N, C-alpha and C positions, 0 to 999 in steps of 0.2 A: 535552624539545625543544618549542619553540613551534610550535603548529599553527594553521592558519587554515582556515575553512570552504571557502575557495576552493582549498585545496591538493589535489593528487592524492593517492591512497592505493592500497594494494594489497589486493585480496580474492583470496586464493590467488595465481594468476599473472595476474590481470586488473587492469589499471590503470583505476581509476575517476577521472574527470576532476575531480570535486570531492566534498565531503562532505555534500551536501544531497540527500536521496533522496526519492522518492515511495513512500509506504507501499502495501502490498497492501490495497486498499479493496474489501471484499466486496460484490459486486453492482454495483460502480461502476468498478473499475480495469481497464476494457477497453483496447483498443489506442489509441482516440482520446483517452482521458483520460491515458494514459501519454504519448502524443505531445504533448499539450498541455503536460504538465509538462516534457518535454524542450525544447520550444520556448521555455519561460521559464527554462531553465537547470538543471534537475535533472541531477545527475551519474549517476543510475541510477534505474530504476523497477522496481517489483515488480508483478506481475499480480494481479488479483483471485484469490481462493481458488478452486481447481479440484479437484474430487473425483478422487482416484486411481482409484477404482472406475469412474467414468464414462469415464476414458481407457482403462482396462484392458478394459472391455466395449465400447469404441468408440461411446459415445453420440454420435449425430449432431450435436445442438446443441453439445455440448461441443467436439467436434473442429472443427466448422465456424465456431463463433462465439467460444467462450471461449479457444480456442487461436490465434486470429488475431493475427498480428504485422504491424505496418506496417514497410516497409523503411527508413523514416527514424528508427526508434527507436534509442536509444543502448544503453548497457549494461543488460541486461535479465535479471531473475530471474522465473521462473515459479513461483508458489506452489501447492503441492499440499497436500491434507490427506487423512488416512486412518490407520487403525490396524493394517492388515494388512501386514506386511513384504513378502510376496511380491507382493501387488497393487501396493504402492508401487514395488517393483523393476521390475515390468512397465510401470507408468505412466512412470517416470523413463526407462526405456529407449526408450519410444515418443517421448518429448519429445526425447531426444538424437538419435534417428534422423530424425525428421520436422521438427524445428524448430531448424535450425542457428543461427538468430538468437538463441536463448536461451543466455545465458552461464552462468547459475546456476540450480540447483534450490533453491527455498526451501520449507521445511516449516512449516505452521501448527500449532503446539502451544500456542496461546494463545487461540484463539477461545472466548468464553464462551457462545455461543448454544446453548440446550438441544438443538436438533435435531442439532447437530454433536456435542456432548458425549455425548449418550445413545448414540451409536454407538461411543464409546470414542476418538474423535478429538478434535482441538482441545485445549482446556485440560484435558480428561479425562486426557490423557497425563501431566500433572504428577503424577497419582496412580499411574501405571504406568510408572515410569522404565525398567524393563527393556525393555518394548515400545517405548518412545520411542527408546531407543538402537538397537534392532533395526530400526525403521522408518528412522531416519536412515542407518544403515549400508547398508541395502538401496537407498535412494535414491542414495547415492554410488556403490555398486558397479554399480547398474543403469544409471546415466547416464554415469559416468566424468567427471562435471562437479563443480565445487565445490558443496557443499551448505551452506546457511545455515538457521537455525531461528529462528522468532519465538516468544518465550516471555513469559508473564506472571510476576510475582514469586511468585505462589502461587495457591492455589484460593480462599482466603478472606482477609479482612484480617488475621486472626491467624496465617496461614501465610506467613511471610516467608522461608522457606528452600527450599521445594521447587523453585522456578524457578532459584534461585541454584545449588543442588546439581545439578540436572539439566543446567544449562548446562555445568558442568565435565565431567560424564560424557559429554555429547554430543561435546565437543571431544576428550577424552582417549580415549574408547572407540569412538566412531563416526567420528572424523576430520572432524567438521564444521568448516568454514572460518571461520565467523563466527556470532555470536549477535545477533539483534535483541531487545532487552530493553525491555519495557513494565513499569515498576516500579509497577504497580497489580495488585491481585488480580483474578482472573477474576470474582469475585462482584460487585465494584463497577462492572464494565464501564468507563465513562469518567468516573466521578464521583470527586471527591476529588483531593487533590494527589498526584502521583506521588512515590515515595520515591527521590529522586535520590541520596541518600546510599548507599542500597543499590546503585544502579547504579554509583556510583563505586567501591564495594567490589568489585563484579564486574569492573570494568575493571582494577583493581589486581591481581586474582588470576587472571584467565582468560588462558591462553596463546593467545588468538585475539582478533581485533577484536570490539568490542562496538558495535553500532549502537543509538542511543538513540531511543525513540519514546514518545509520551504527553505530553499537556499542552503541546504546542508550537504555539501559535496565533499568536504575534506574533514579529517579528524579535528583540525584546528577550528574550522567553522562550527562544527557540532559542539565542541566543548565551550567555545565562546558564547554561542547562542544559549546553550543550556544554563550557563552561569548567569548571563545577562538577564534572562527572562524568569529564572526560577521555576521553569516548567517541571512537571513531574517526570516527564520522559520525553525523548526525541524520536522522531520517525524519519527513517531514511527512505527516500524515494528515487528520484532520477540519479542521484549520486551512487546508488548501488547497482545501476545497470551494468552488467558485465563485470562488476567489482564487488563480489560478496566479501572480499577481504576487508572492505571498509568497516564491517561490523567488528572484526577482530582488532583493527587498528583503533577504533573508537573505544573499545573495551580494554585496551592496553594489553592485548594478547599477541600483538604483532607490531614490530617497529617499521620494517621495511616493506617494499612493494613485492608482489609475487614474482617468482622467476618465470621465464618462458615455459619451462616444463610444467609448473603449477598451472599456468593459464591454459595450456593445451589440455591438460588432464581435466580441469574443471569444465572446459568447453565440451570435451567429449562426454563428460558426465551429463551435462545438460542435453546433449543430442540423444544420449541413451534414454534419458527420462522422457523426452518429448516423443521419441519413438514408442515407448511404452504407453504413453498417453493417447497418441493420435495415429499410430502406425507410420511406416517409413515414408509414404508419399505425402500425407497431410502434414506430418511433422517437418518434412523437407521444405514445404512451402511456408509453414508457420514460423520456422526458425530464421527465415530471411531477415526478420527485424531484430533478431538477437545477434547475428553474425557481426555486424559493424561494431558492436561494443567490444567484442573480443579481438577483432582485427586492430582496433585502436589501442586496446590494452597491450597487445603484442608489439605495437609500433610498426605493424606491417603496412603495406602500401595499397594504393587504389586497385592495383591489378588483382590482388588476392580478394578484395571485397567484391569486385566485379565477377570474379570466377564463382564465388559463393552465391551471389545473387542469381546466377544462371543455373544453379543446381535445382533438381526437382525431387531428390530423395535424400535421406539421411546418409546413405552409403556414398553418394556423390560428394556430399559436404565433408565427410570424414576423409575422403581421398584428397580433397583440396588442402585440408588442414595438414594431413600427413606429408604431402609434397612440400608444403611450406616448412614444416619441421625439418625435413631432410635437407632442404636447401639452406636453411639457417645453420644447420650443424656442419655443413660442408666447409 
């Protein structure tokens, strides 16, 4: 059957309005980043990675900041990580009780970062499939919500089967509703070309939707990978950093690149929301990792980026951006 990225689709009993999703961006995908993606057309968004242990033990920052949801968000998945089934059950139950806006529990079983893997969570679960299945089952039973899992293809470049095999077990034994598949090994992180042939094989054999992620930076790459793999949906990650217009382009709502005025307006929107979330000083520090994306998008130079990295408040950042806008207009 012919499919288009603009088509609706079903994730369990949830209707997702299109097939272009925002990935769970660790340390980045908070409520205003997700809201930005929705404003530009994302059909669904996934939260940044949240520790199941932090929820279980009611860590204050986790509860008050990482679990914050904006009322204008659309279809939303909250991503949890952890290796203890009973702690995951507790965390998923908390989310279900206290965050009715969350539609789906997503589990991270693909994060390659050592501090996550050394606990037995993230991509380490590729080597412990029995625990992975138990964790997924506990999340589903604890929350009563659909559960999805994000997987890598394997632990190392030579391991091309562990993620594929685990995906089948998660669906068949744990009742997982969909798999997000990043067809690169955990060891290479984001380097090298994703194995879209392996993703296509998973799509053909898995009795559940497959969401494709990895290497999707341009509208052309997204469309080609979507067609090649037959995936149910695509997930934009690093390609969307400072570029929410990518959602519009992929969905056919925009042909060209944003103007300088649009970039500056969007940048200021992000600063305003970060200030609302964290206050002017914390937001000023937090946004230092966001600024280079917009500097690059503007085609501005090293000098502007260095000035922004030296700012300590949101007002200082706005002043640097305003000076650049005035200089560019002169």
